[in-house]
C-alpha positions as CSV (number, residue, x, y, z in Angstrom):
1,M,77.0,181.0,71.2
2,V,77.8,181.5,74.9
3,I,79.0,178.7,77.1
4,V,78.9,179.2,80.8
5,G,81.4,177.3,82.9
6,G,85.0,176.5,82.2
7,G,85.1,173.0,83.5
8,I,85.8,169.9,81.4
9,T,82.3,169.9,80.0
10,G,82.3,173.5,79.0
11,L,85.7,173.3,77.5
12,A,84.7,170.1,75.6
13,V,81.6,171.9,74.2
14,L,83.7,174.9,73.2
15,G,86.2,172.8,71.4
16,A,83.5,170.8,69.6
17,L,81.7,174.0,68.5
18,C,84.8,175.8,67.4
19,S,85.9,172.8,65.4
20,R,82.6,173.0,63.5
21,G,83.0,176.7,62.8
22,V,80.5,177.9,65.3
23,D,81.4,181.3,66.8
24,A,81.4,180.6,70.6
25,I,82.7,182.2,73.7
26,L,83.3,180.6,77.1
27,L,82.5,182.5,80.4
28,E,84.1,181.4,83.6
29,R,83.8,183.3,86.9
30,D,87.1,182.1,88.3
31,K,89.9,180.1,86.5
32,V,89.5,177.3,84.0
33,A,88.9,174.0,85.9
34,A,88.7,175.9,89.3
35,G,85.7,173.9,90.3
36,A,85.0,170.2,90.4
37,S,86.8,169.5,87.1
38,G,90.1,170.6,88.7
39,R,89.6,168.4,91.8
40,N,87.7,165.4,90.6
41,A,89.7,162.2,89.9
42,G,86.6,160.5,88.3
43,F,87.9,161.6,84.9
44,L,90.9,159.4,85.5
45,L,89.2,156.2,86.3
46,A,87.8,153.6,84.0
47,G,84.3,152.4,84.6
48,V,82.1,153.6,87.5
49,A,83.2,154.8,90.9
50,E,82.7,151.3,92.4
51,N,84.7,148.4,91.3
52,Y,83.8,146.3,88.2
53,A,82.4,143.4,90.1
54,R,80.0,145.7,92.1
55,A,79.0,147.4,88.8
56,V,78.1,144.0,87.3
57,A,76.1,143.1,90.4
58,R,74.2,146.4,90.4
59,Y,73.8,147.1,86.6
60,G,74.3,143.7,84.9
61,R,77.4,142.5,83.0
62,S,76.5,144.1,79.6
63,T,75.8,147.5,81.1
64,A,78.9,147.5,83.2
65,A,81.0,146.5,80.2
66,E,79.4,149.2,78.1
67,V,80.1,151.9,80.7
68,W,83.7,150.6,81.0
69,R,84.2,150.8,77.2
70,F,82.6,154.3,77.2
71,T,85.0,155.7,79.8
72,L,88.0,154.2,77.9
73,E,86.7,155.9,74.7
74,N,86.5,159.2,76.7
75,H,90.1,158.7,77.9
76,A,91.2,158.3,74.3
77,L,89.3,161.4,73.3
78,V,90.8,163.5,76.1
79,A,94.3,162.3,75.2
80,A,93.6,163.2,71.5
81,L,92.4,166.7,72.5
82,A,95.4,167.2,74.8
83,T,97.8,166.4,72.0
84,G,99.9,169.5,71.2
85,L,98.8,171.3,74.3
86,D,101.0,172.0,77.3
87,A,98.4,170.3,79.5
88,G,100.7,167.8,81.2
89,H,98.3,165.0,80.2
90,R,99.8,161.5,80.8
91,V,98.0,158.1,80.5
92,R,99.0,156.1,83.5
93,G,96.0,153.8,83.9
94,S,93.9,153.1,87.0
95,L,93.7,150.1,89.3
96,T,91.1,149.3,92.0
97,V,92.4,147.1,94.7
98,A,90.8,145.3,97.6
99,L,91.3,146.7,101.1
100,D,91.7,143.2,102.5
101,A,91.2,139.5,101.7
102,A,87.5,139.6,102.6
103,E,86.8,142.5,100.3
104,W,88.7,140.8,97.5
105,L,86.8,137.6,98.0
106,R,83.4,139.4,98.0
107,A,84.4,141.1,94.7
108,L,85.4,137.8,93.3
109,L,82.1,136.2,94.2
110,E,80.2,139.2,92.7
111,S,82.2,139.1,89.5
112,Q,81.4,135.3,89.1
113,A,77.7,135.9,89.9
114,I,77.9,133.6,92.9
115,A,75.2,135.2,95.0
116,D,74.4,132.3,97.3
117,V,77.7,132.5,99.2
118,K,78.3,135.1,101.8
119,V,81.7,136.1,103.3
120,V,81.4,136.2,107.1
121,G,85.1,136.7,108.0
122,P,87.8,137.4,108.3
123,A,87.5,136.1,111.9
124,P,90.2,136.0,114.5
125,C,91.6,132.6,115.1
126,P,91.4,131.4,118.7
127,V,95.1,130.5,118.4
128,D,96.6,133.0,116.1
129,R,100.0,131.4,115.8
130,I,101.0,127.7,115.7
131,K,104.6,126.5,115.0
132,R,105.7,130.0,113.9
133,R,102.8,130.3,111.4
134,W,100.3,133.1,111.7
135,R,96.7,132.0,111.1
136,W,93.4,133.6,110.2
137,H,90.0,132.4,109.1
138,L,87.9,133.6,106.2
139,L,84.5,132.1,106.7
140,L,82.0,131.5,103.9
141,K,78.4,130.8,104.5
142,S,75.9,129.1,102.2
143,Q,72.8,126.9,102.3
144,K,74.2,125.0,99.3
145,A,77.3,122.8,99.7
146,S,77.7,122.8,96.0
147,A,78.2,126.6,96.0
148,L,80.9,126.3,98.6
149,S,82.6,123.6,96.5
150,R,82.4,125.8,93.4
151,V,84.1,128.7,95.3
152,G,86.9,126.3,96.6
153,R,87.4,124.8,93.1
154,Y,87.5,128.3,91.5
155,F,90.0,129.5,94.0
156,V,92.4,126.5,93.8
157,E,92.3,126.5,90.0
158,R,93.1,130.1,89.5
159,F,95.2,131.0,92.5
160,P,97.6,128.1,93.2
161,V,100.0,128.6,96.0
162,P,103.6,127.7,94.9
163,A,105.0,124.6,96.6
164,S,108.0,126.6,97.8
165,H,105.8,129.2,99.4
166,S,105.4,129.2,103.2
167,M,101.6,129.9,102.9
168,R,99.1,127.2,103.2
169,V,95.4,127.4,102.2
170,A,93.0,124.8,103.6
171,F,89.3,124.5,102.8
172,D,87.1,122.8,105.4
173,R,83.4,122.7,104.3
174,D,82.1,121.6,107.7
175,P,84.5,122.8,110.3
176,V,84.2,121.0,113.7
177,S,86.7,123.3,115.3
178,L,87.9,126.7,114.3
179,L,91.4,126.0,115.8
């Protein structure tokens, strides 16, 4: 059997065929992993390219979880195949982080299936500093007061600000002033 392409897929097929006793040869026009396989970090990440919350919103919770498990199984398979090779394979994990507080809050809302609340901010404060404290606003918008209460309750229960911390978080469901 002839396998064309020495990327990760071609090498995986070659390994699987040879382990089953199939006489196979791999043809590569350049060097092994010279194409996308040598430059693509997608093999290193768990789940889909987007974060987990967006995957849940787009594909549903069960499909997103299944894709996540599938990629972790593939990581284990790659690690097993690299055992004994001088491939430099190391498992370091992956982490997707939010760019800012608004992106983090949007992902949190998506992951909790809270679709009726939209993040409008962050918005600049008209007075950005009062009594040596920097200020910013993260505005949430919803037609349902109960949805905003749910978000506030969720946030306070899971992310308490220590009493000794200089940060203060305030929720105002119906702001009269944005000062």
